BAZA-48778 format. One record per residue (C-alpha): x, y, z; residue in one letter. Coordinates in steps of 0.1 Angstrom, whole numbers, plus 5000, padded with zeros to 4 digits. Each point is the difference from the previous one (the first is absolute). Layout:
// residues N
XYZa/...
***
This chain:
// residues 394
920968255706x/498249784976x/497349925025x/496350024996x/497049905023x/497249954974x/499949874966x/498450324987x/502750215014x/502549754988x/498750014963x/499850374998x/503350095017x/502549804982x/500450014962x/501649704983x/499250064964x/502149714988x/498249765021x/496650154994x/497849754979x/496350145000x/497749714997x/496349954990x/497549745008x/500949684984x/503650104993x/502949775004x/501849915032x/501550305017x/503750004990x/502550304998x/501349904976x/499149644993x/503449854997x/501050135034x/499449855035x/497650185024x/501650325015x/502950044975x/500050344983x/500949994963x/501150375000x/502949915025x/501449724979x/501550224972x/503550055014x/501949725018x/503350185004x/499150265025x/501049995037x/501949765022x/500149624996x/497949855027x/500049644990x/501549754976x/498549654994x/498249754977x/496449934990x/499149634999x/496949814991x/498249765022x/502449724990x/503150215008x/501050074964x/501250364991x/497250224987x/500250314978x/497750285012x/499850335021x/500350105036x/498450325015x/500750155033x/497050145019x/500650215030x/498349905034x/499350265026x/502750065028x/499749895036x/499250365010x/497350024974x/498349685013x/499950135036x/497450254989x/497549784980x/496849855012x/497849714987x/498350124967x/502750254991x/501349984964x/503350074983x/501849934967x/503249804993x/501850194973x/502249844975x/503650155006x/502149784977x/500349704977x/502449764982x/499949764970x/501049655004x/501449824970x/500049634991x/502249925029x/497450165024x/502750235014x/499250355009x/501450325015x/497450225017x/500350375006x/497650245016x/499450374995x/499950185033x/498350294984x/496949784997x/499749935038x/497250205014x/500250155035x/499449735027x/501749734979x/503550055012x/500849995037x/502050265019x/502949754999x/499849974962x/498349655000x/497849924971x/497749704998x/499549844966x/497649754986x/501649844970x/497549884975x/501349784971x/498149874969x/500949774971x/498049794976x/496650095014x/501049925036x/501350215028x/501649985035x/501250235027x/502450065029x/500650275024x/503050175015x/501350315017x/503050214987x/501950285016x/500550304979x/503050205007x/499550334979x/500450375005x/497050195013x/497450074974x/498349834972x/501250194970x/501949864970x/503350055016x/499049815031x/498649734978x/503249944981x/502249995031x/497649785021x/501549685013x/498849705019x/502049835027x/499849664984x/498249864968x/498249705010x/500149674980x/496549874994x/498249724982x/496450054989x/497949714989x/497250104975x/497649735007x/496550145000x/497750154974x/500350374996x/497750165025x/498750264976x/498749734977x/497849815025x/497450285010x/496549904989x/498650244972x/496850035018x/501850205027x/501550254976x/497150245000x/501150375002x/499050165032x/498650354994x/501650155031x/503549854990x/500850164967x/503749905001x/500849635004x/503149895019x/501249745023x/500350075038x/500549815032x/497650015029x/501149935036x/497649745015x/501149905034x/503049915021x/501649715019x/502350035030x/502749724994x/502849875021x/503350004982x/503049805012x/502750275002x/502649775017x/500749725025x/502549885026x/500649635004x/502149915030x/500249645010x/502149965031x/498650115033x/503050235006x/499550204969x/497950314995x/499150174967x/498150294986x/499850264972x/499750374993x/498250184972x/500050394996x/497850244981x/502550014970x/499549634993x/497949914969x/498249674995x/499149864966x/496549855004x/498149804976x/497250124976x/497149784987x/497850004970x/496749844991x/497750014970x/496949945020x/501050105036x/498849695015x/501749835030x/502549764987x/500250154965x/503050235008x/503549954987x/503250175012x/501050294978x/503350155010x/500450245031x/500150365012x/502450155027x/498550125033x/501850195027x/500049855035x/498550325013x/501549965036x/503049895018x/499649665017x/502349815024x/498949645004x/501949945032x/501949695008x/498449665007x/500949645001x/496849914981x/499749914963x/498150304986x/498850164969x/499650385001x/496950154981x/499350354991x/496450094991x/499350134965x/496950154985x/499249864966x/497550154975x/497649824977x/499450174967x/497949954968x/500950134964x/497050144982x/499150184968x/498150325005x/497549944971x/498849675014x/499649795031x/502649744990x/502849925023x/503349904984x/501749855029x/500850035038x/503250065019x/501149985036x/503150195009x/501750145030x/499150365011x/502150085030x/501349875033x/497750065030x/502649965028x/498449705014x/502249715012x/499849645012x/502249715010x/499049654989x/501649675011x/501549804971x/501749664995x/503849954998x/501549914966x/502949784991x/502250204977x/503649864992x/502150314991x/501350025036x/503050175015x/501449995037x/499350305023x/502050075033x/498550045033x/499750345018x/499350144965x/497450224985x/499649944963x/498150264978x/499250014963x/499350354989x/501550044965x/498949874966x/502249744987x/498549724981x/496349935002x/497150215012x/497849875028x/497249854980x/496849795009x/497949884971x/496850015020x/501050275026x/496950224992x/497249825018x/497250084974x/498549654997x/496950075020x/499350304978x/500849894965x/500949625002x/503850044997x/502950135021x/502450244983x/503750065001x/502250225021x/503450114994x/502550255017x/503650074999x/502349965031x/501350345010x/500850235027x/496350055002x/499249645001x/502049765023x/499749675018x/502249915029x/500949705022x/501650005034x/501949695009x/500949915036x/501849694989x/501449884967x/497549904974x/499450034962x/498050204976x/498549854968x/498750174968x/497049904979x/501850044966x/503550105007x/502250055031x/498750255026x/501850304988x/498349984966x/496849795006x/496550114995x/498949865035x/502049895030x/499649775030x/502049855028x/500949644993x/
***
């Protein structure tokens, strides 16, 4: 496990010769190398053809125009790993893949599973990735989870046959200056007890955040509704990034998948209700071991705590409506169309100044049901109820 408790142990235990840039007093800003964003390892950018494709997409500039540049995939610790850490603990985010983007901005990104340390791939094969892109002196990022389906082991054969369940389409906007180019030179003094310079993350603190995992929206007094979520269900929860870490300075930056952890049956009710699960979020800072400079902050989901709550909500007026017979139980428990999605479903506003997204697929592990005593109708938010992202009684 790439996991260290003190900066001294960290600097002595992990060798990263390609990223090592010994500095002296008065030296230039700490960069490794200068043309790369903070955290990206140049040694891992040499081969873009190894391993499974995890994402396809496009780089764009701040105006939305295609940008020629590069994308690197940096691995983020697994959910199991994050259950073990405490404030002050440190870890690295190794570069495990990269891709070139031509004039059209299009790229196809692969990762090399051999570069994943222990603790960065879950027992189910999930790998969390921070995609960092740069072009023309600017950079941007997003985050995603992929599901590796490969034979056991990390050898060359396993690398060649590794697959992912689905290569995600992504767009990355490169709209801020390269982070490695903004550290003040005065902070770049070599520390005597840190002979090898490298980037690392430090876990600062946590937040316990309510996440809207579902809802039931009956309208007639004779209708009950509820939902069920099992331990096998995964929620895609938003990640946020900030250069300064101040409240209100964070922006959304993709998402990671988190298992529900427990089976929950939200029993039938005639009330308009939102169903929330409690998620532990972590706050992290990226640092350079040979200075005190912080390159950025991130807030991302760690794991589900098992906490639940019901919250009263308002009725909506959606227009994709279909009739439903009386004395009928209606249940949606299979994906066909849109995922359940709420743009501000992760209630992180009090902690960082914005709410984050939640997304999950309808399945046998995630279902919503309505029980009609008399004839009524169901309506979908963006399609008819069998395919809609959200459903209510009309």
